[in-house]
C-alpha positions as CSV (number, residue, x, y, z in Angstrom):
1,M,0.0,0.0,0.0
2,T,1.4,3.4,-0.9
3,H,0.7,6.2,1.5
4,K,0.6,9.9,0.6
5,R,3.8,11.8,1.0
6,K,3.3,14.4,3.8
7,V,4.2,18.0,3.2
8,V,4.4,20.8,5.7
9,L,4.2,24.3,4.0
10,V,5.1,27.5,5.9
11,E,3.9,30.5,3.9
12,D,2.4,33.7,5.3
13,D,0.8,34.8,2.0
14,S,-2.7,33.3,2.1
15,I,-3.2,33.4,-1.7
16,V,0.1,31.6,-2.4
17,R,-0.4,29.2,0.4
18,N,-3.8,28.2,-0.8
19,L,-2.6,27.8,-4.4
20,I,0.2,25.4,-3.3
21,V,-2.1,23.5,-1.0
22,D,-4.8,23.0,-3.6
23,F,-2.3,22.0,-6.3
24,L,-0.3,19.5,-4.2
25,T,-3.5,18.0,-2.8
26,Q,-4.6,17.3,-6.4
27,Q,-1.3,15.6,-6.9
28,K,-2.0,13.2,-4.1
29,Y,0.2,14.8,-1.4
30,S,-1.1,15.3,2.2
31,V,-0.4,19.0,2.9
32,T,-0.5,20.8,6.2
33,A,0.0,24.6,5.9
34,F,0.9,27.3,8.3
35,E,1.4,31.0,8.2
36,D,4.1,31.2,10.8
37,A,7.1,29.1,12.0
38,P,6.1,28.5,15.6
39,S,2.8,26.9,14.6
40,A,4.6,24.6,12.1
41,L,7.2,23.6,14.7
42,E,4.5,22.8,17.3
43,H,2.6,20.7,14.7
44,I,5.7,18.7,13.9
45,R,6.6,18.1,17.5
46,N,3.0,16.8,18.2
47,N,2.5,14.9,14.9
48,G,5.9,13.7,13.8
49,L,8.1,14.6,10.9
50,P,6.7,15.2,7.4
51,H,8.5,13.8,4.3
52,I,9.4,17.3,3.2
53,V,9.0,20.9,4.3
54,L,8.4,24.0,2.0
55,I,9.5,27.3,3.6
56,D,9.1,30.9,2.7
57,L,12.0,33.0,4.0
58,S,10.0,36.1,4.9
59,L,7.9,34.9,7.8
60,P,6.3,37.1,10.4
61,S,7.9,35.8,13.7
62,M,10.9,33.8,12.6
63,H,13.0,34.0,9.5
64,G,12.9,31.0,7.2
65,F,16.6,30.2,7.9
66,E,15.9,30.2,11.6
67,L,13.0,27.8,11.1
68,A,15.2,25.6,8.9
69,S,17.9,25.6,11.6
70,E,15.3,24.4,14.1
71,L,14.2,21.6,11.8
72,K,17.7,20.5,11.1
73,G,18.3,20.3,14.9
74,M,15.6,17.6,15.1
75,S,16.2,15.6,11.9
76,D,17.6,15.6,8.4
77,V,14.1,16.3,6.9
78,P,14.5,17.7,3.3
79,I,13.7,21.4,2.9
80,I,12.8,23.4,-0.2
81,F,12.8,27.2,0.2
82,V,9.9,28.8,-1.8
83,T,10.5,32.5,-1.7
84,S,10.7,35.8,-3.6
85,A,14.3,36.3,-2.4
86,D,16.6,35.9,-5.5
87,D,20.0,37.4,-4.5
88,T,22.9,35.0,-5.0
89,D,24.2,35.3,-1.4
90,T,20.8,34.3,0.1
91,I,20.4,31.3,-2.3
92,V,24.0,30.1,-1.7
93,H,23.6,30.3,2.0
94,G,20.3,28.5,2.0
95,L,21.5,25.7,-0.2
96,S,24.8,25.2,1.5
97,R,23.4,25.1,5.0
98,Y,19.8,23.9,5.0
99,A,17.9,23.1,1.8
100,E,17.8,20.6,-1.0
101,D,16.4,23.2,-3.4
102,F,15.5,26.8,-3.8
103,V,12.4,27.9,-5.8
104,T,12.1,31.6,-6.6
105,K,8.8,33.3,-7.1
106,P,7.2,33.6,-9.6
107,F,7.1,29.9,-10.4
108,E,4.9,27.3,-12.0
109,L,3.2,24.9,-9.5
110,R,4.1,22.0,-11.7
111,E,7.7,22.9,-11.5
112,L,7.5,23.0,-7.7
113,E,5.9,19.5,-7.7
114,V,8.6,18.1,-9.9
115,R,11.3,19.5,-7.7
116,I,9.6,17.9,-4.7
117,Q,9.6,14.6,-6.6
118,V,13.3,14.9,-7.4
119,V,14.2,15.5,-3.8
120,L,12.1,12.6,-2.5
121,R,13.5,10.3,-5.1
122,R,17.1,11.2,-4.3
123,L,16.8,10.6,-0.5
124,P,15.9,7.2,0.9
125,S,12.4,7.2,2.3
126,F,10.4,5.2,4.8
127,D,7.1,6.0,6.4
128,Y,8.5,7.8,9.4
129,A,5.9,10.5,8.8
130,S,3.0,8.4,10.0
131,E,3.4,8.8,13.8
132,P,5.1,11.2,16.2
133,R,7.0,8.2,17.7
134,L,8.9,5.9,15.3
135,V,8.8,2.3,16.4
136,V,12.0,0.5,15.4
137,D,11.5,-2.8,17.2
138,D,10.2,-4.1,20.5
139,H,13.1,-2.4,22.4
140,L,13.6,1.0,20.7
141,E,11.4,3.9,19.8
142,I,12.4,7.3,18.6
143,E,10.8,10.8,18.8
144,F,13.0,12.8,16.4
145,P,11.1,16.2,16.8
146,R,11.6,16.0,20.6
147,H,15.1,14.7,20.6
148,R,14.2,11.5,22.5
149,I,14.7,7.8,22.4
150,Y,13.0,5.2,24.5
151,L,15.2,2.1,25.1
152,K,13.1,-0.6,26.8
153,G,10.8,2.1,28.0
154,E,13.6,4.3,29.5
155,Q,13.6,7.8,28.1
156,K,16.9,9.3,27.0
157,V,17.4,12.8,25.6
158,L,19.6,13.3,22.5
159,T,21.5,16.5,21.5
160,P,20.4,18.1,18.1
161,T,23.6,16.7,16.5
162,E,22.9,13.2,17.8
163,T,19.3,13.4,16.7
164,K,20.2,14.4,13.2
165,L,23.0,11.8,13.0
166,L,20.6,9.1,14.1
167,H,18.0,10.3,11.6
168,V,20.4,10.0,8.7
169,L,21.4,6.5,9.7
170,V,17.8,5.3,10.3
171,R,16.6,6.7,7.0
172,N,19.4,4.6,5.3
173,A,18.8,1.5,7.5
174,R,20.7,-1.6,6.4
175,H,22.9,0.5,4.1
176,V,26.4,1.7,5.1
177,V,26.5,5.5,5.1
178,E,30.1,6.7,4.3
179,N,31.8,9.0,6.8
180,Q,32.0,11.9,4.4
181,S,28.3,11.5,3.5
182,L,27.4,11.6,7.2
183,I,29.5,14.7,7.7
184,A,28.0,16.4,4.7
185,R,24.4,15.8,5.9
186,V,25.0,16.5,9.6
187,W,27.4,19.4,9.3
188,P,26.6,21.0,6.0
189,G,29.0,23.8,5.0
190,E,31.3,23.2,7.9
191,E,34.9,21.8,8.0
192,V,34.5,18.7,10.1
193,Y,36.8,15.7,10.2
194,D,36.3,12.0,10.9
195,D,37.5,12.3,14.5
196,T,34.6,14.7,15.3
197,L,32.2,12.2,13.7
198,R,33.6,9.4,15.8
199,V,33.2,11.4,19.1
200,H,29.5,12.1,18.4
201,M,28.9,8.5,17.3
202,H,30.5,7.2,20.5
203,R,28.1,9.5,22.5
204,L,25.1,8.4,20.5
205,R,25.9,4.7,21.0
206,H,26.4,5.2,24.7
207,K,22.7,6.4,24.8
208,L,21.3,4.0,22.2
209,E,23.0,0.7,22.8
210,H,22.6,-1.8,25.7
211,D,26.4,-2.2,25.5
212,S,28.2,0.5,23.6
213,H,31.3,-1.7,23.2
214,R,29.2,-4.4,21.5
215,P,26.7,-2.3,19.5
216,Y,23.6,-3.8,18.0
217,Y,21.8,-0.9,16.2
218,I,24.8,0.9,14.8
219,Q,27.6,-1.1,13.2
220,T,30.9,0.2,12.0
221,E,32.3,-0.5,8.5
222,R,35.9,0.1,9.3
223,K,37.4,3.1,7.5
224,V,34.2,3.4,5.5
225,G,31.2,4.5,7.5
226,Y,28.3,3.3,9.7
227,M,25.1,1.3,9.3
228,F,21.9,1.2,11.2
229,T,21.1,-2.5,11.2
230,V,17.3,-2.6,11.8
231,R,14.6,-1.4,9.4
232,P,11.9,0.5,11.4
233,R,8.4,-0.8,11.2
234,G,6.6,0.8,8.4
235,W,9.6,1.0,6.0
236,E,8.4,1.7,2.5
237,N,9.5,3.3,-0.7
238,S,7.0,5.0,-3.0
239,N,6.9,7.2,-6.1
240,N,4.9,10.3,-6.5
241,S,2.3,11.1,-9.2
242,D,3.6,12.4,-12.5
243,N,0.4,14.2,-13.3
244,H,0.8,18.0,-13.7
245,D,-1.3,21.1,-14.5
246,D,0.1,24.4,-15.8
247,V,-0.4,26.9,-13.0
248,Q,1.9,29.8,-12.2
249,V,2.4,31.5,-8.8
250,A,2.9,35.3,-9.0
251,G,5.7,37.0,-7.2
252,V,5.0,38.4,-3.7
């Protein structure tokens, strides 16, 4: 069974917001829209991660980059900025630190949907968006938006870096993620070396594993990378609809 991909949209212009919601809903996405960042963050903390987040930069109470930073502290959820900002410095900063893509207004809605498809195809996907708490197995559950794990019922709090690192590994479960790929996803745009990754991995394992010296969930491929060994319940891959309509969103 293929479930709808869940999209969170944060856009303060009601006309643009409604156009995007209507179009993506027609394309079989499940879209939840907000006019400000705090409401979107509260929704995600209470309802779990979406598959992708669309963010306007000019929001009333929190800049789009601030919202993206908050999201990246709880996961590696893919982000697309949808905004009227078009200067090179803003685009470069957004792409290098937070986002998978940058769509500048005005744009055609079918172009936005294709860009969403491309991002979701490029990144491994499982149905972690269905519940606030991801059940891995009978012993481990994860709440990415709240930086928590539950190991045999015992709650443990993760740092934002540990949370994001775990999210990348879980999303690629049963596949080795190379060290440089992990560094690029967890510390985008920063100069970080393997030793830093090893330190954070050691701290994560200390919280996650029954015995950090004999890890079960996170295995090391020596001099290559790391692998999360258990596929969470609800793992699935899916493709989005290729049906489009020609609609253009005006600049704001």
